[in-house]
MARTORDREN-328077 format. One record per residue (C-alpha): residue in three letters; z, y, x. Coordinates in Angstrom, 2 decimals. Layout:
N
<r ALA, Z Z, Y Y, X X>
...
//
This chain:
238
<r MET, Z 12.94, Y -24.61, X -1.50>
<r ALA, Z 15.10, Y -24.91, X -4.58>
<r TYR, Z 16.81, Y -22.06, X -2.91>
<r ASN, Z 13.87, Y -19.95, X -2.23>
<r LEU, Z 12.85, Y -20.90, X -6.29>
<r GLN, Z 16.13, Y -19.58, X -7.69>
<r GLY, Z 16.14, Y -16.40, X -5.54>
<r ILE, Z 12.94, Y -15.76, X -6.71>
<r ILE, Z 14.43, Y -16.13, X -10.84>
<r ARG, Z 17.47, Y -13.96, X -9.74>
<r LYS, Z 15.30, Y -11.08, X -8.53>
<r ALA, Z 12.83, Y -11.32, X -11.33>
<r SER, Z 15.64, Y -11.52, X -13.79>
<r VAL, Z 17.52, Y -8.52, X -12.14>
<r ASN, Z 14.06, Y -6.71, X -12.30>
<r MET, Z 13.42, Y -7.47, X -15.42>
<r SER, Z 16.90, Y -6.08, X -16.67>
<r SER, Z 16.18, Y -2.50, X -15.40>
<r GLU, Z 12.77, Y -2.62, X -16.63>
<r PHE, Z 14.59, Y -2.80, X -20.23>
<r ASP, Z 16.85, Y -0.38, X -19.01>
<r ARG, Z 14.09, Y 1.98, X -18.28>
<r LEU, Z 12.54, Y 1.04, X -22.15>
<r ALA, Z 15.50, Y 2.18, X -23.76>
<r TYR, Z 15.51, Y 5.37, X -21.80>
<r ALA, Z 11.52, Y 5.73, X -22.53>
<r THR, Z 12.12, Y 5.05, X -26.25>
<r GLN, Z 15.00, Y 7.44, X -26.56>
<r ASN, Z 12.56, Y 10.20, X -24.95>
<r PHE, Z 9.70, Y 9.43, X -27.35>
<r ALA, Z 12.26, Y 9.45, X -30.62>
<r ASN, Z 12.70, Y 13.11, X -29.22>
<r LEU, Z 9.47, Y 14.29, X -29.09>
<r GLN, Z 9.91, Y 17.29, X -31.56>
<r THR, Z 13.93, Y 17.93, X -30.81>
<r ASN, Z 14.00, Y 21.80, X -29.59>
<r GLY, Z 15.38, Y 21.93, X -25.94>
<r TYR, Z 15.33, Y 18.08, X -25.37>
<r LYS, Z 15.08, Y 17.19, X -21.60>
<r ALA, Z 13.38, Y 13.93, X -20.68>
<r VAL, Z 15.61, Y 11.27, X -18.89>
<r ARG, Z 14.08, Y 8.84, X -16.51>
<r PHE, Z 15.51, Y 5.70, X -15.32>
<r GLU, Z 14.15, Y 5.40, X -12.12>
<r ASN, Z 13.78, Y 2.00, X -10.06>
<r ILE, Z 14.86, Y 2.00, X -6.53>
<r ILE, Z 13.92, Y -1.24, X -4.30>
<r ASP, Z 16.87, Y -2.11, X -1.68>
<r ALA, Z 16.30, Y -3.94, X 1.45>
<r ASP, Z 16.58, Y -7.26, X -0.02>
<r GLY, Z 13.70, Y -6.43, X -2.54>
<r SER, Z 16.10, Y -6.47, X -5.37>
<r VAL, Z 16.23, Y -3.42, X -7.87>
<r HIS, Z 18.56, Y -1.20, X -9.15>
<r GLY, Z 17.83, Y 1.88, X -11.33>
<r VAL, Z 19.13, Y 5.89, X -11.28>
<r GLU, Z 19.39, Y 7.89, X -13.93>
<r ARG, Z 17.68, Y 11.27, X -13.81>
<r THR, Z 16.93, Y 14.27, X -16.30>
<r ASP, Z 14.10, Y 16.23, X -16.00>
<r THR, Z 15.38, Y 19.57, X -16.60>
<r LYS, Z 12.36, Y 21.62, X -16.25>
<r THR, Z 11.52, Y 24.43, X -18.99>
<r GLY, Z 9.56, Y 23.56, X -22.48>
<r GLU, Z 6.77, Y 25.36, X -23.90>
<r PHE, Z 8.15, Y 28.28, X -26.38>
<r VAL, Z 7.16, Y 27.54, X -30.09>
<r LEU, Z 7.32, Y 30.48, X -32.37>
<r THR, Z 8.85, Y 30.26, X -35.46>
<r LYS, Z 9.08, Y 34.06, X -36.47>
<r ASN, Z 13.08, Y 32.93, X -37.56>
<r PRO, Z 15.09, Y 36.04, X -36.38>
<r LEU, Z 17.93, Y 33.67, X -35.14>
<r ASP, Z 15.78, Y 31.41, X -33.26>
<r VAL, Z 15.63, Y 31.78, X -29.31>
<r ALA, Z 14.44, Y 29.86, X -26.52>
<r LEU, Z 15.68, Y 29.71, X -22.97>
<r THR, Z 12.56, Y 30.47, X -20.75>
<r GLY, Z 14.73, Y 29.42, X -17.61>
<r ALA, Z 17.51, Y 27.43, X -15.99>
<r GLY, Z 20.49, Y 27.53, X -17.57>
<r TYR, Z 22.56, Y 26.24, X -21.02>
<r ILE, Z 24.31, Y 28.02, X -24.00>
<r PRO, Z 27.43, Y 27.44, X -24.26>
<r VAL, Z 29.08, Y 26.48, X -27.60>
<r THR, Z 32.19, Y 25.41, X -29.20>
<r THR, Z 32.56, Y 22.79, X -32.18>
<r PRO, Z 35.04, Y 22.72, X -34.89>
<r GLN, Z 37.64, Y 20.46, X -32.87>
<r GLY, Z 37.82, Y 23.71, X -30.08>
<r GLU, Z 35.60, Y 21.03, X -27.63>
<r ILE, Z 33.14, Y 23.32, X -25.17>
<r ARG, Z 29.48, Y 22.11, X -24.83>
<r TYR, Z 26.19, Y 23.10, X -24.09>
<r THR, Z 22.88, Y 23.54, X -25.05>
<r ARG, Z 19.34, Y 24.42, X -25.04>
<r ASP, Z 18.63, Y 24.35, X -28.68>
<r GLY, Z 18.44, Y 27.74, X -30.15>
<r ALA, Z 17.73, Y 27.06, X -33.97>
<r PHE, Z 20.73, Y 29.04, X -34.98>
<r MET, Z 22.26, Y 29.96, X -38.44>
<r THR, Z 25.01, Y 31.67, X -40.10>
<r ASN, Z 27.84, Y 29.74, X -41.50>
<r LYS, Z 29.45, Y 31.40, X -44.68>
<r ASP, Z 31.69, Y 33.58, X -42.69>
<r GLY, Z 28.87, Y 35.05, X -41.00>
<r TYR, Z 29.38, Y 33.73, X -37.66>
<r LEU, Z 26.41, Y 32.50, X -35.44>
<r ILE, Z 26.08, Y 28.57, X -35.27>
<r THR, Z 24.21, Y 25.64, X -34.27>
<r LYS, Z 22.93, Y 23.61, X -36.70>
<r THR, Z 25.75, Y 21.02, X -36.48>
<r GLY, Z 28.33, Y 23.98, X -37.33>
<r ASP, Z 29.07, Y 24.74, X -33.58>
<r LEU, Z 30.07, Y 28.41, X -33.13>
<r VAL, Z 27.73, Y 30.03, X -30.28>
<r GLY, Z 29.46, Y 31.60, X -27.37>
<r SER, Z 32.73, Y 33.72, X -28.12>
<r GLY, Z 31.93, Y 34.09, X -32.10>
<r ILE, Z 29.23, Y 36.70, X -33.29>
<r ILE, Z 28.98, Y 38.20, X -36.76>
<r ILE, Z 25.69, Y 38.76, X -38.08>
<r ASP, Z 25.89, Y 40.44, X -41.52>
<r GLY, Z 23.88, Y 38.89, X -43.96>
<r SER, Z 22.46, Y 42.55, X -45.74>
<r CYS, Z 21.55, Y 44.04, X -42.59>
<r GLU, Z 17.82, Y 44.82, X -42.42>
<r LYS, Z 17.33, Y 43.86, X -39.00>
<r ILE, Z 18.56, Y 41.47, X -36.11>
<r ASP, Z 17.52, Y 42.15, X -32.62>
<r ILE, Z 18.26, Y 39.52, X -29.77>
<r ARG, Z 17.59, Y 40.95, X -26.67>
<r GLU, Z 16.51, Y 38.65, X -23.45>
<r ASN, Z 19.84, Y 39.32, X -21.93>
<r GLY, Z 21.48, Y 37.56, X -24.94>
<r ASP, Z 22.70, Y 41.26, X -26.66>
<r VAL, Z 22.88, Y 40.90, X -30.40>
<r TYR, Z 22.19, Y 44.13, X -32.07>
<r THR, Z 21.80, Y 44.17, X -36.13>
<r THR, Z 20.68, Y 47.19, X -38.29>
<r LYS, Z 22.28, Y 47.63, X -41.30>
<r LYS, Z 19.24, Y 49.79, X -42.81>
<r PHE, Z 16.39, Y 50.92, X -41.24>
<r GLY, Z 16.77, Y 54.38, X -39.37>
<r ASP, Z 20.17, Y 53.42, X -38.63>
<r GLU, Z 21.59, Y 52.87, X -35.19>
<r PRO, Z 21.60, Y 49.20, X -34.29>
<r GLU, Z 25.05, Y 48.16, X -33.84>
<r TYR, Z 26.29, Y 45.64, X -30.79>
<r GLN, Z 27.69, Y 42.22, X -32.34>
<r GLY, Z 27.88, Y 40.41, X -29.58>
<r THR, Z 26.32, Y 38.53, X -26.43>
<r ILE, Z 24.76, Y 34.80, X -26.23>
<r PRO, Z 26.25, Y 33.49, X -22.79>
<r LEU, Z 24.03, Y 31.69, X -20.72>
<r VAL, Z 25.78, Y 29.31, X -17.88>
<r GLN, Z 24.46, Y 27.54, X -15.14>
<r PHE, Z 25.32, Y 24.53, X -13.35>
<r GLN, Z 24.95, Y 23.48, X -9.68>
<r ASN, Z 23.63, Y 19.78, X -10.62>
<r PRO, Z 22.29, Y 19.86, X -14.40>
<r GLU, Z 21.30, Y 16.35, X -14.09>
<r ALA, Z 24.66, Y 15.11, X -14.02>
<r LEU, Z 25.55, Y 16.93, X -17.50>
<r LYS, Z 26.75, Y 14.06, X -20.26>
<r ASP, Z 24.59, Y 13.91, X -22.98>
<r VAL, Z 26.79, Y 13.55, X -25.93>
<r GLY, Z 24.08, Y 13.66, X -28.83>
<r SER, Z 22.90, Y 16.21, X -31.31>
<r ASN, Z 21.17, Y 17.89, X -28.13>
<r GLU, Z 24.34, Y 18.71, X -26.71>
<r PHE, Z 26.04, Y 18.22, X -23.11>
<r ILE, Z 29.56, Y 18.36, X -21.66>
<r ALA, Z 30.38, Y 19.48, X -17.84>
<r THR, Z 30.93, Y 16.82, X -15.79>
<r GLU, Z 32.71, Y 16.64, X -12.21>
<r ASP, Z 29.51, Y 15.83, X -10.61>
<r ALA, Z 27.81, Y 19.09, X -12.53>
<r GLY, Z 29.80, Y 21.29, X -10.02>
<r LYS, Z 30.69, Y 24.66, X -10.26>
<r MET, Z 29.92, Y 27.03, X -13.83>
<r THR, Z 28.62, Y 30.15, X -13.06>
<r LEU, Z 28.50, Y 32.54, X -16.28>
<r VAL, Z 24.78, Y 34.37, X -15.66>
<r GLU, Z 24.81, Y 38.34, X -16.64>
<r ASP, Z 21.94, Y 39.75, X -15.25>
<r HIS, Z 18.96, Y 37.82, X -16.55>
<r ASN, Z 15.77, Y 38.23, X -19.15>
<r TYR, Z 15.97, Y 34.33, X -20.31>
<r ILE, Z 16.37, Y 34.58, X -24.13>
<r LYS, Z 13.62, Y 35.26, X -26.20>
<r GLN, Z 13.61, Y 35.41, X -29.72>
<r TYR, Z 11.94, Y 34.18, X -32.76>
<r GLY, Z 11.05, Y 30.84, X -30.97>
<r VAL, Z 12.48, Y 27.73, X -29.90>
<r GLU, Z 11.81, Y 25.81, X -26.70>
<r HIS, Z 10.08, Y 22.44, X -27.47>
<r SER, Z 11.21, Y 19.32, X -25.49>
<r ASN, Z 9.16, Y 18.94, X -22.40>
<r LEU, Z 7.74, Y 15.60, X -22.92>
<r ASP, Z 4.07, Y 14.97, X -22.59>
<r THR, Z 3.07, Y 12.35, X -25.38>
<r ILE, Z 0.52, Y 10.66, X -23.75>
<r SER, Z 2.69, Y 10.65, X -20.76>
<r GLU, Z 5.44, Y 9.07, X -22.64>
<r VAL, Z 3.04, Y 6.07, X -24.59>
<r TYR, Z 1.73, Y 5.18, X -21.07>
<r THR, Z 5.04, Y 4.99, X -19.82>
<r ILE, Z 6.40, Y 3.09, X -22.52>
<r ALA, Z 3.08, Y 0.39, X -22.36>
<r ARG, Z 3.66, Y 0.14, X -18.55>
<r ILE, Z 6.77, Y -1.07, X -18.88>
<r ASN, Z 6.04, Y -3.74, X -21.64>
<r ALA, Z 3.48, Y -4.71, X -19.54>
<r SER, Z 5.73, Y -5.02, X -16.50>
<r ILE, Z 8.59, Y -7.03, X -18.68>
<r LEU, Z 5.70, Y -9.41, X -19.81>
<r ALA, Z 4.26, Y -9.78, X -16.47>
<r SER, Z 7.95, Y -10.78, X -14.99>
<r THR, Z 8.42, Y -12.97, X -17.84>
<r SER, Z 5.68, Y -15.25, X -17.18>
<r LEU, Z 6.55, Y -15.05, X -13.55>
<r MET, Z 9.98, Y -16.40, X -14.62>
<r ARG, Z 8.47, Y -19.18, X -16.41>
<r ALA, Z 6.02, Y -20.08, X -13.53>
<r VAL, Z 9.06, Y -20.38, X -11.12>
<r ASP, Z 11.32, Y -22.00, X -13.56>
<r GLN, Z 8.59, Y -24.86, X -14.19>
<r MET, Z 7.82, Y -24.98, X -10.43>
<r TYR, Z 11.74, Y -25.88, X -9.82>
<r GLN, Z 11.76, Y -28.64, X -12.55>
<r GLU, Z 8.89, Y -30.36, X -10.89>
<r ALA, Z 10.47, Y -29.85, X -7.44>
<r ILE, Z 13.66, Y -31.78, X -9.19>
<r ASN, Z 11.48, Y -34.36, X -10.89>
<r LEU, Z 10.06, Y -35.34, X -7.81>
<r THR, Z 13.30, Y -36.07, X -5.63>
<r GLU, Z 14.62, Y -38.53, X -8.36>
//
């Protein structure tokens, strides 16, 4: 009897630990409801043959809603893929946050200062900036002039994007499990004058957090009840 009660406590403890992990991911998601291009991360429970539970991290890669900003430097990705950016330290990262700007030298950068693509210079005095659906960037010095090509915002795709590693600031780095990276040349996935919203649903995230909290409370109550039964069983043998 004591062995069975200990087994119940052990499984309940493992299950509760898994629920705390799920809660951490759920609260992280909730904190990023307004983060451009953010992808929901789930910690899903898998039940083993012996009834114990372990978790697996999964990223929801579906496209978020387009939000109009009217900023000519803002772009949203309307299909699968990521925009490669280069940090000041030379590290290549990948993002779907297209809220871009220019630095003091006119280069197109992310809000964290990372260089977009291989370096796209936009003259601050130009009258018009045209970012086309394939990522080509054109500027017009003054109305009536011919547009000048300044570069292309690249788009890449991975065989298994769920395996990309989140390094913060809404950026990812490639991993071996992410598979081969492919440069997408013929596409129409880039949309100017707006950003991609996170793919989270507010009501769903609130419900998820409430459900996890309820599960943790239930597991805690079960462990207390079993522990009391265990103590009573010990007292009977004395």
